[in-house]
N, C-alpha and C positions, 0 to 999 in steps of 0.2 A: 602193770597194764593196766589201761584205762579204757572205759568205754563212755561216749559220750554221744546223743542225741543231734542228728543235724536237722532240723527243720526247713520246709522249702513252703514259701508262699508264691502267690501268683501276683507279685505287684504289692503287697502289703505288709511287707518285712517290717520296714523302717517302723510304720503303725503298730505293728504287732509287737516290737521289742520297747517301745516307748509305752506302751499299756502294762506289759509284764514290769517295768520298770518303775510303772507309778503303782501297782496295784500289788507287785511282789517285791519290791525293793531290789530287782535287778540292777546289777552293776556292768555296763558297758565295757567291756574289754578293747574290743577292737571293732571297727564298722568299717566297710568299705565300698563306695558305690562304683558302678561301671566308668563314672565321669573322669577323664583326664588316665586311663589305665591303657594298655595296647587293646585289652577286650572292648575299648569304646569304638573301636574302629568297624564302621560298616551298621553301626547301631543308630536309629531314629531318634532324634534330640528328645523325644518324650519319655524314652528307656533310660537314659543316661545315667537318672536316680535312681533307677534299683540297684537293690543292695544285691552286690557282687558277693561279700561274704562279711559274717559278723560274728562276734563271741561275745556272750555274755554269762553273767554268774546269776544264780539265784541260789543263795547261800553258799553252800563251798563247791555247788555243782555246776560244772561249766556246760554249757549248751552253744550250739551254733547255729548259723540261718543263713540263707541266700532266699532272693528271689528268682522265680524263672522268668525265662524269657517269652515273648509273643512269638507262637511256630512251635513252641515245646509243649506238649500237652501237660497239661497237671489235674489230675483228678483227686487230687488231695491227699490229705493224710489220712492213712488205714492201715488198720492193723497193730496202731502203737498208740499207748497211752503215757502219758508224762504223768507220775505219781508223787504227790506232794505228802509229806508225812510230818506232823508238828504234834509236840506234848499239849499244847494248849486247847482245849476245846473252843475258845473265844475266838482263838486266831482259826482255827480250822471253820468256823462259822463266817469269819471275815474274808477269807481268802474265797471261800467256796460262793460266796454273793459276790464279789468282785470279778472273779473268772467268768461266771454266769451272767453276770449283766451282758445283755444283748445276744448271746448264745443260747445252749439248749442244754437244759439240767434232764440226764438221760436216766440217774436214779438220786432222788433226793437225798441231801445229808441227812443222816439219822443214825440213832444206836443199833449196832448191829449183833448178832448173836456172839459172834465172835470176840467181843470185850473191845470193841474200836466203833469211833464214830467214822461215818465212810459216805462219801458218796462220789457220782461221776458227773461229767459234762464236757460238753462241747463249746470252746470259747467261740467268740465272733470273728475268730480268725482260721476256725476250723481245727482247730488242737485239741484233743480228747486228753481231761485231764482225770484223775483219781485225787480224792482229798480222804487222807486218813490221819486218824487221831486215836493212838491207844487210850482207853479210858484207864483209870486207876482199878486195879482189881480192889476188889472187896475182902476187908478185913475177916 
């Protein structure tokens, strides 16, 4: 069994996935807009390029996403955070800074009592992230 997160965006899915490609090295596995599909029937022209479904990998993790359509409520992503774990403190800092650009830091990245460098943020697309790097144990 596998569990995958499915992210929803209010028309910014393509921009968000491009941002994750640039900042996290995400690899786009598949991406489909509404244009040219049976789902396009009845949609206004300005909504045809919204993402109906995309999947992308960050490292070995597969994530999926789509855009909502006008008329469907979008209250943002609530109650869920994506967690990034790295073994390199420098990489943790780079990732944290990149994701935080244009977003909101909710807990600055810093050394924590449990032996990790850890921080939390909400990126400019409304996705909550936790960045964690376990620090070497003192000998």
